[in-house]
N, C-alpha and C positions, 0 to 999 in steps of 0.2 A: 322429574316425574317418571313413574315407572313405565316400562315397556311390557305389555302383556300380549301374548300370542294366543289366539283362539284357534285350535286345530282339532275339531271333532269329526267323527264319522256321523252318519245319520242315526236318528232314532227310528228304526224301520217301522213304517206304518203310521208314524205320528209327525215327526219333524225332519226335514231334510237337513243336511250338513250346513247348507247356506242359511236356512232359517235359524238354526242353532247359533251360528256365528252372528247374525244380525241381532237376535234377541239378547245374546250375552254381551255384545258390544254396547248396546243401549244401556244394559244394566250396569256395566262397568263405568261408563261415562256419567251415569246418574250419581255415582259415589265419588269418582275421581275424574272430574271434567277435563283435566289437562293430561290424562294418561295417554300414552301412545299405544294404540290398539291395532294389531294386525290380524286380519281374518284369513285363515287358511283352511277352507273346508276340505275334508279328506274323503277318500274312498279307498278300498283295498282290492278293487277289481270287480266288485259287484255293481248293482244298479246305481247309476249316478256317476260312475267313474269316468265315462267318456266326457261328460260336460265339465267335470272338475279338471281333468287333464287338459282339455282343450283350452279352458280359461287360463290355466297355468302356463301353457305354451303360446298364448296370444293368438289362438286360432278362432274358427267359427264352426257352427254346427250346420251340417248339410242334410237337407231332407231327402228321403228316397223311399219309394214304395217297393216293398219286397214281400216275399211269402212269409206268413206266420208259421207257427209250429205245425199246423195241419193243412198248410197250403193256401189258406185264405189270405188275400192281400192286407197288409198292415202298413201304416205310415210310420217309418222309422227315421232315426237321425244318427249320423256319425260325425265325429269331429275331424276337422282338417286344419293343420298348422304347417304351412310350407309343404314339404313333400311327405309329411307324416299324417297318416289316417289313424284316428283313435276310434276303434269299433267295439261297441258293447254288445256282446252276443244276446243279452236279454232283450235288446230292442226288437229283435226278430224272433227269438226262440226262448223267451223267458216265461216263467209262470204267470207273470202279469199279463201276458198275451193270451192266456187260456181261459175260456169260460168254464171248462171242466179239465180235470187232471187226467191225462191219458198218456203216460210216459212210454207205453209200448208203441204207440203210433205217432208220437211227436217227433219232428225232425228239425234239422238245423240248416235247411236249404237257404233260407233267407239270409243267414249270416254270410254264406258264400256270395250271395248276390250283392251284399254290401261291400264285400272285399273286391268283387269284380267292378263295381261302380267306382270305387276309390282308385283302383288300378288304371281304369280307363280315363280318369280325370287327373292324372299327373302324380298320384301318390307313389312313392317308392319304398316307403316303410309303413308297417302296420303295427300298432299296439292293440292287441286283442284282449279285451277285458272279459274275464270269465266270472260268472256268478249269477245266481237267480235263474238257472236254466230249468226248462220244462222237459229236457231231452235226456236220452241215454244212448245216443247213436254213435258215440266215438268221434263226432265231427264228420261223419261220412256224408251226411246231407250237405254240409258246408262245402266239402271237397267236390261233391258232384256238381254243385252250381258253378264251380270254376273249371270244369272239364274233366275231372277224374271220373273214370268209369268203373262200375262194379258189376260183376257177372255172377249169376247163379250156376248151379251144376249143369243146367241145360244149355248154357251159353247165352242166355237172355240177360240184357243189361237192366238194372233197376237202381232205384235210389233207396238205400237202406234206412230204416228207423231202428230204434232200440229193439223192437220185437222181431226184426228180420236180419239182424247182424249174423246169425248163424247160417243164413242162406248164402253168404258171400263165398264164392269159390275162387274168384280171381280179382285182383285190383290192377287197373291199368291207368297210370298217371301220365302217359305220353301225350295226351290231348289236353292237358291243363293249359289254360289261356297263357300265352307267352308273357303278357304284362304282369300276371300274377306270379309266374315263375321267377320273374326278375326282382320281385319284392323281397325284402327282409322282414321277418316276423318276430315280435316279442310278445309273449303271453303273460298277462297279469293274473295272478291267482293268489288267494289267501289260504289255500289248502295244499297239503302235501300228500294227499291220499294216492295210493297206486291205482292202476287201472281196474284191477279186479281183486277178488278175495274178500275176506271178512272186513277189511278196512278200505275196500275199493268203492268205485263210483256207485254200483248198484246197491250193495248192502248198506252203505252209510247214507246215501242221498235219495235213492229211488223211492223209499216209502214216503218221503216228503212230497213226491211228485205223483202220488196216487197208486203206487205199486203194492200189491199184496205179497204174501210170502212166496207163493209159487212164481209170481212174475219177477220178483227179485232174483230168484234162482235162475230163471230163464235169461234175464238181462245180464247176469254175471257170466253165464255160459257164452252169451253172445259176445261179450267183451273179450273173453279168453280166446274165442275163435278168431275174432278180428285181429287180436295181437299176433296170433300164429300166422295168419294169412299176410298181415302187414310185414312181419319179419321175413317171410319167404319172398314176397313180391317187391318189397321196397328196401329191405336191408336194415330197417330201423327196428330195434328191440325196445319196446316201451313197456314191457310187462311189469317191471318193478320200478319204473321211473317215477320219482317223487313228483306229485302234481299232475301226473297223467290222468288221474281220475277226476280232475276238476271239470265241472260243467258236463257231467254225464260222459266223461271220457274225451271231451274236446281238447283237453290239455295234451293228451297223448296223440290224438289225431292231428293236432297242429304240428307236432314234431314230425309225424310220419309224412304228412302231405306238404308241409311248408318249411320243414327243417327249422322250426321255431325254437327260440330259447325261452324256457319257462323261468319267470322271475317272480319274486315276492311282489304282490300288487302294491302294497303300501310303500315299499322301497322305491318302486317306479314313480309313484306320485310324489313322494318326498324329494326325490332327485329333481323332478320337474319344478317343484316349488322352491328349490334351493333352501331346504328347511334348516340344515345345520348352520348355514351362514346367517340366516335370520334369527336363529335361536340363541346364538352365542352371546348376544348382549341383552337378552330378555331377562326380566325379573321374575316372570311367571309364565307358565304355559298351562292353558286350560284345554283338556282333551275330553274324550268320552265317546260313548256309544249307547244304544238302546238297552242292551242287557250285557253286563260284564260278569264273566266267570273265569274259571281257570283256563278255558280254551282261548280266552282273549290274548294270553301271552304267547300263543303259538303262531302268530303271524297276522293278527288283526291290526287295525289302525293304531290302537292305543299302544300295542307292543312296539310298533315302529317308531312312534314318537319317543317312547322311553329309551329305545336303543340309540337314538340320534339326538337326544336333547342336550348333550354336553353336560354342563354343571347346573343347568337351569332346573329349578323345582317344577314338578308337574303334578297338577291336581286333576282328577277325573270327575266329571259331572255326568251322571248316567241316569237312564230310566230306572234301573234297578241292578242289583248285583247279588251274587251268591257265591258260596265256596269259601275256601280258606283265604282270608285277606292277606296272610303272610306271603302268598304267591305274588300278589300285586306289589307289595312293598319291597320284597326281595328283588323284583325287577326294576326298582327305582322309583316307584310311585310314592309321592309324598302323602297323599290322602285321596279318598274316594267319597263322593257325596251323591246320594240318590235324590232326584227331584220330587219323589213321591213322599208325601208327608203322612198319608193315611193309607191303609190297605184298600186297594180298589183295582178293578180290571182296567185294561186300556179303554174299553168302551165306556166305562163309568167316568173315566177321566177325560173323555173326548172334549176338545175345545179349551182345556185348561193347561195343556202341556207347556206352552210358551210362557204363560204366567208363572207356573211353578219353576220352570227353568230360570227365569229372570230373578225370582225370589232367592233361589239357591245361589246363583252367581253373586247377587248383592251381599248375601251373608258371607260368602267366601272372601270377597274383596274387603269387606269391613274387618274381617278377622286378620287377613294377611297384611293389610296395609293400615292397621289401626293407628299407627303413628304418623301417617301422612297428614300434613296440615290441612289439605283440602278435603279430607274424608269427612263425611257428614252423615 
């Protein structure tokens, strides 16, 4: 009987990676009851990454109350597996935590509180998942929660947000909590954007967080200023560092404050899942994401699966796709299928996503394994 691996990212706003796995598994077994099906839900650093990584490492989720993007308390969770903490910044400072988008005033203090909690409960390593952020503060709020101090030109200390980065006159990390100082940090990110400039955090991502054109310019100036002060006061030059622009500059801030290593989010997850070992004897891998386009090949979950599939054929099942299909196939994809059979919006299709996913997977299995005696 064939071995089939289901390894999707989520369909954002409709189906989680785990729901996709469960639905696809049921669909496969309805056609090939004796098939060996392995479910490996994926994430590339964005929302859902902490739970997926924690499951892969055999850990548990830890509840903690921290500050939200605007200081209000929120109930967050982070993963704990042995001495490793898996912290998803969006749990404390994500857009999902905002009733309104206000990137100028949103901060990442709660992310630092999660780090502090983990450090005081035995964690020695942190995997920090970046994605879905509401912030553009360079991770300064996160650092402030761990004891780093920021001073303006009058000598007063303050906690910077995206809109006040230009006010930083001096950074002092000498009072960082010793338990945090002793930790090692790996940052998971699916983007390679620099900290500032036309491809930086503000210009590329801030409009999604509610910034208008004037605010984008101000946020970019703030990130440039932060990079200058950080280079002077800490010795870290993050201006052109790939991935430093992730999560409103938190990628760069993590390097400055925690000497973090920035890694591909999907590669970190695939390592934890021992993906290559599992894929080498598989007959088919089903992957996918909500919307697939040419950017998918630049570090998203599907691209990671393709790079590390070995010789196993890969088919993508997606909410929709656009762009030149040759980009997908040149990267090693066998085929791509959309679950949408008629033109409709996400709202119009509400409640039917799982059923359409199942129907698409059944059609794929019937086609690929048409000669299997148990196919029906």
